N, C-alpha and C positions, 0 to 999 in steps of 0.2 A: 442560476443554481437554484435547487430546491424552496419554497418557501418554508418548509417545515424542519429546514436545518438550522442548527442553534447558531446565533449570530455573536454568542460572546468570546469575542476571540480572547480575551483574556483571561478566560476561566479555563484553568487547568482540569474540570470537571470531565467526568466520563459522559457520553449518552449514548442511548440505546437503539440500535435498530434492529427488531426483532429479537432474537437470542443474542446476538452479537453487541459489542460497546467499542467508541473508539473516542479519540481524543487527539486534537490537534495541539501540536506541542510547540512553542516559541523558535524551537531551534528547525523548524522544517520538516516537521518530522508527524506523520500521519500514522496514531500508533492503534492498530486493532487488535481486538481479541475476541476470535471467531468460537461460536457457540452453538454447533448445529448446523443442520444444511444451510446452504449459501445458495440463495434465488436471486435472480435477475435485480427486482429492486433493491435487496441486498447491495450488490454490487454498484449500481447507479447510483446510491446514496454514497457510496464511500468515495466514487469518482467525485461526486459535488462536493463533498469533505476536504479531498484532496486540492481540486481547482479553489474553494474558499481558502485554504491554508495559503496556496502559491498567492493568490490575488491581493489579498491581505499583506502577508508578509513582504511582497515584494522580494523575496531572497530568490537567487539564482538556482540555486541546490537544495531540491526537494526531496524525501525520501519516504516511503512506506515500510514502517516496523509492524510487523504482524506476527501474533502470536495463535500459531495452528493446531495446538495440541488439543483442542473440542472440536475442530472443525470436522463436518458429518460430509454428505454430497455434496457435490460443487453440481447443481441443477443445469441442464442444458442451456435454461436463457441465460443463467449467471455466468456460462463459459462462454456463449456468443457474447452478451456484454463486455464480458473484459476483454476478449480476443479484439472487438470491432471499435471499441472506444478509442480514441486518438490519443496517443501517448503526448502528455504536453512536457513541452522543453525543459522545464523544473524539474523535471521525472529523471534521477541519476542514480535509484537503485531501488530494488525491492527484497528487503531483506524479512526473511522466515525465519521462527523459531520454535523449540517445542515440539516438533511434528514426528509424528511416525514414517515409517517407508512409505505405506500407502498413501499417505496425507502428503507426503513431498512429490509421489508419483503424480497425482492429480492435480498438483498446481503446476509441475514442469511440462506436463500436456498441455494446458492452457496457455503458457508462458512459449512452448512452441507453436500453437496456433497464432497467436500473437505475432509472433517473429515469422511466420510466412504471410502474414496480412500487413504487416507494419515496417517501415525501416525503423532503423536506431534506436528499437527496444534497450533499455536499459539493462544491467543485469540483474538478475535473481541469484539469491544467495541462500543456502541456508544454515544456521546453527543451531547448536544443543540448547544454547540457554538467552537469555534476554541482554545479558553484559558482553557476551561474544558478538552479538548482534549490533547494540550500539557502539562497541570499540570498532567493528568494520566500518560503520557509519562514518565515524570521527577520521578515520583513516582513508575512507572514501574522499569525504570532504577538502582534508588535507592537499592530497592529490589532485584533485581538483582545480581547486586553489591555487598550486604550486604552477599547474600546467596551462591557467589559462583560461580554463574552460567555461562557460557559460551555459 
């Protein structure tokens, strides 16, 4: 884990990475609000935050919740890092909301590259609003629990 990441798991506070913010939620969610271009270092820090959430919470189902409404360009290094960083077994979905058509296309292209390079990539879904995205996470968590998937 990167030493500059906050270690205060009990905090509900937001943390800044460049123009982006994130927080780790007790419910097993890394909530990210993107703001501007996405660079390789940003992606690395988000993966570190997700790993910290998984390791500290010990939950078997964790999710990404990402507001892409202010996403700029996804820089080449960010695309490569996102596609080649190993998918954690706890990762049960990447849920994005508030994005334009262009933003959804950018993210979908990175997801397709990840799917080609790694098996068992969790679902990527898009919604208009945060409430819909959180509802999907709740439904998915119940489905996983019912099916016994770990």
